[in-house]
C-alpha positions in Angstrom: -7.6 23.5 11.9 -11.0 21.5 11.4 -11.0 18.4 9.6 -12.4 19.8 6.4 -9.9 22.2 6.1 -7.4 20.0 6.4 -8.5 17.6 3.8 -8.6 20.5 1.3 -5.2 21.2 1.9 -4.2 17.7 1.8 -5.8 17.1 -1.8 -5.2 20.4 -3.1 -1.6 20.2 -2.1 -1.5 16.6 -3.7 -3.0 17.6 -6.8 -0.6 20.8 -6.9 2.3 18.5 -6.4 1.6 16.0 -9.2 0.6 19.3 -11.6 4.6 20.8 -10.8 6.1 17.3 -11.3 4.3 17.4 -14.7 5.6 20.7 -15.2 9.0 19.6 -15.0 8.3 16.6 -17.3 7.1 18.9 -20.3 9.9 20.9 -19.5 12.6 18.5 -20.9 15.0 19.9 -18.7 15.6 17.6 -16.1 13.2 16.0 -13.5 12.7 16.2 -9.7 15.3 13.6 -8.2 12.9 10.8 -7.5 11.2 11.7 -10.9 14.4 10.7 -12.6 14.1 7.5 -11.1 10.3 6.8 -11.9 11.2 8.0 -15.5 13.9 5.3 -16.1 11.7 2.9 -14.5 9.0 3.8 -16.8 11.1 3.2 -20.0 11.6 -0.1 -18.9 8.2 -1.2 -17.9 6.2 0.9 -20.5 4.0 2.1 -17.7 3.2 5.8 -17.5 5.1 8.0 -15.2 1.9 8.5 -13.1 1.6 4.4 -12.6 5.5 4.4 -11.7 4.9 7.0 -9.4 2.2 4.8 -7.7 3.7 1.8 -7.9 7.1 2.8 -6.5 5.1 4.9 -3.8 3.7 1.4 -2.3 7.2 -0.3 -2.9 8.4 2.2 -0.4 5.5 2.0 2.1 6.5 -1.6 2.3 9.9 -0.8 3.3 8.2 1.1 5.9 7.3 -2.2 7.8 10.7 -3.1 8.9 11.8 0.5 9.8 8.5 0.6 11.9 7.0 3.6 10.1 3.4 3.9 10.4 1.2 5.6 7.2 -1.5 8.1 7.9 -4.6 8.7 5.7 -2.3 11.4 4.0 0.1 8.7 3.0 -2.0 6.3 1.0 -3.8 9.5 -0.4 -0.1 10.8 -1.4 0.6 7.5 -3.4 -2.5 7.7 -5.3 -3.4 11.1 -6.3 0.1 12.5 -6.9 0.3 9.6 -9.8 -2.9 10.4 -11.1 -2.9 14.3 -11.5 1.0 13.9 -13.0 -0.7 11.6 -15.8 -3.5 14.2 -16.5 -1.5 17.1 -16.5 1.2 15.2 -18.8 -1.3 14.7 -21.0 -2.8 18.2 -21.0 0.3 20.2 -20.9 2.2 20.9 -24.1 6.2 21.3 -24.3 7.0 24.8 -25.3 9.2 25.0 -28.5 11.1 28.2 -26.8 13.9 27.7 -24.3 12.1 30.6 -22.5 8.8 28.8 -22.2 10.5 25.6 -21.1 12.7 27.4 -18.5 9.3 29.1 -17.1 7.9 26.0 -16.7 10.9 24.8 -14.5 10.5 27.8 -12.2 7.1 27.9 -11.7 7.0 24.2 -11.2 9.6 24.5 -8.5 7.4 27.3 -6.9 4.3 25.5 -7.3 5.7 22.2 -5.6 7.2 24.3 -2.7 3.5 25.6 -2.1 1.9 22.3 -2.5 4.5 20.9 0.0 3.1 23.6 2.7 -0.6 22.9 2.0 -0.4 19.1 2.2 2.2 19.1 5.2 0.0 21.6 6.7 -3.0 19.5 6.9 -0.8 16.8 9.1 -2.2 14.0 8.0 0.6 11.6 7.3 4.0 12.1 5.4 4.2 11.0 1.7 6.0 7.4 1.5 9.5 8.9 0.4 9.4 11.7 3.3 8.7 9.0 5.8 11.9 6.7 4.3 14.1 9.6 5.1 12.5 10.1 8.7 13.1 6.3 9.5 16.7 6.5 8.1 17.0 9.6 10.1 16.3 7.6 13.3 18.4 4.7 12.4 21.4 6.6 11.5 23.5 9.0 13.2 24.0 11.3 10.1 22.4 14.7 10.1 19.3 15.3 8.1 21.2 17.6 5.3 23.6 15.2 4.6 20.9 12.1 4.7 18.7 13.6 2.2 21.3 14.9 -0.3 22.8 11.0 -0.2 19.3 9.6 -0.9 18.6 11.5 -3.7 21.8 11.4 -5.3 21.2 7.6 -5.3 17.9 7.7 -6.7 19.1 10.2 -9.2 22.1 8.2 -10.3 20.2 4.7 -10.6 17.2 6.5 -12.3 19.8 7.9 -14.9 21.5 4.7 -15.3 17.7 3.4 -16.5 17.3 6.0 -18.4 15.8 8.7 -16.8 16.5 12.5 -17.5 19.0 14.6 -15.7 19.7 18.2 -16.5 19.6 21.7 -15.2 16.1 21.5 -13.9 17.1 18.5 -11.6 19.5 20.6 -10.0 17.8 23.7 -9.7 15.0 21.8 -7.7 17.3 20.3 -5.5 19.2 23.4 -4.5 16.3 25.8 -4.5 13.0 24.0 -3.3 14.0 24.1 0.2 14.4 27.8 0.4 11.5 28.4 -1.9 9.4 26.5 1.0 10.4 28.8 3.5 10.0 31.8 1.7 6.5 31.0 0.8 6.0 29.9 4.5 6.7 33.5 5.3 4.4 35.0 2.6 1.3 32.6 3.6 2.0 32.5 7.7 -1.3 30.1 8.1 0.6 27.4 6.0 4.3 27.9 7.9 5.5 25.0 8.9 5.6 25.2 12.8 8.1 22.8 14.7 6.1 20.7 17.3 6.3 21.9 21.1 9.1 20.3 22.8 8.0 17.6 25.4 8.3 18.9 29.2 11.4 17.1 31.1 10.4 14.6 33.5 10.2 15.5 37.1 12.0 13.3 39.7 11.4 14.0 43.4 14.4 14.5 45.6 14.3 15.0 49.1 16.5 17.9 50.8 16.0 18.5 54.5 12.8 16.7 54.5 11.3 18.8 52.0 10.5 17.3 48.6 12.1 19.2 45.4 11.2 18.8 41.5 14.1 18.6 39.5 13.7 18.4 35.7 15.7 15.2 33.9 17.1 15.2 30.5 16.1 12.6 28.4 
């Protein structure tokens, strides 16, 4: 993938990610797990939700330092662009008066979030700050990815709720369906499907047998 296409994927994905967050905000049926925390903090600081997303993103990046995670170009773009897109969309997007319209915003927001995630991850220019935090914790703890992700998101939701963030059916729907939605959209759009990196070849150890060298693979 050439650099221009990767940049398009990155920035289009980040903008759409911010729009998807705003869709759940305007639905008033519960926020994305991390946004529960962002909203709780914004209500105490007076910052806009997008500004709070940016500030917390930089705070999480500071946590990367002792965890020895390295940000990429996409990581820094993630911190800023998503927050700006979120605030711009919140200003422009009205809240539907009917429950059906608000439900449609939740469903559309989850689908758009999954598509946006595929786009910016496909650019391979660095994980977002919250994704990188999860990656670092996976490296430092024996917990499986699913358990650790749930524990982390339950923690931020609980803290955000205590601070006044909105928890609702939209929060639960997002947590349960966004992963399968990413897989489904990856199947529909194969060019965006997340591909696992090729495993490293096993190191070769040279043994002598009857005077002849024999190459034997070693497990790491």
